[in-house]
N, C-alpha and C positions, 0 to 999 in steps of 0.2 A: 386066564380070563383077563390079564391086564393084556396079551396080545391079540387077543379078540377085538379088545374096549380100543388101544391102540391103530391096530389095522382099519374098523373101522372109521376113526376119527380121523384117520389119514387120509384114506376115501371120501369122505364129506369133507373136507379143505382142500382137496385138491378139486374136487367136483365145482364148489364154488369158486377158488380161485380161478380155475376154467372158464363159467361163465360170466364172471365179472371180466374178464380179460375177451371174452369175445363178444360182450356188450359194447365195452369201450373200442377194441377194434372196431365196428362198427359206426364210433361217432368219431376218429378220428385217422390218421394214415395207417393202413394195415402194417407197414414194414416197420414201424415202429414196435411195435408189439410180437413180432412174432420170436422174439428168445422167450419171452414172458408165454406164451403159448405152448410152445413148444416143452417147456421146463412144467405147466402145467398138466399138459399129456401125458410125459412121462410120470409123473409124479401120483396122474389118475389112473393110469396101466399099473403103476408099485401096490397104490391101496387097492385093488382091484385082485392082483394078483396075491399078495399077504393076505386079505380077507378072506382068496379061496383058501390057500393052505391049511390056514387057520381053520376053519369048518370042514376040510376033507383030513384035516389030520386027527381028529376027534374030540380033543382034549375040548375037558370042561372047567 
């Protein structure tokens, strides 16, 4: 149960982080926010994979 909550929170936080920097990147020069965008995309993928692995493992 704790792993499911953790993976769901990781997914949501990474998605919010990605959306924040995408919105900010439209307002300022994109080159300054590229490392943050890369980090947020990697975090989003990690959150998705963790959530899928939790669901597929069948734990409750």
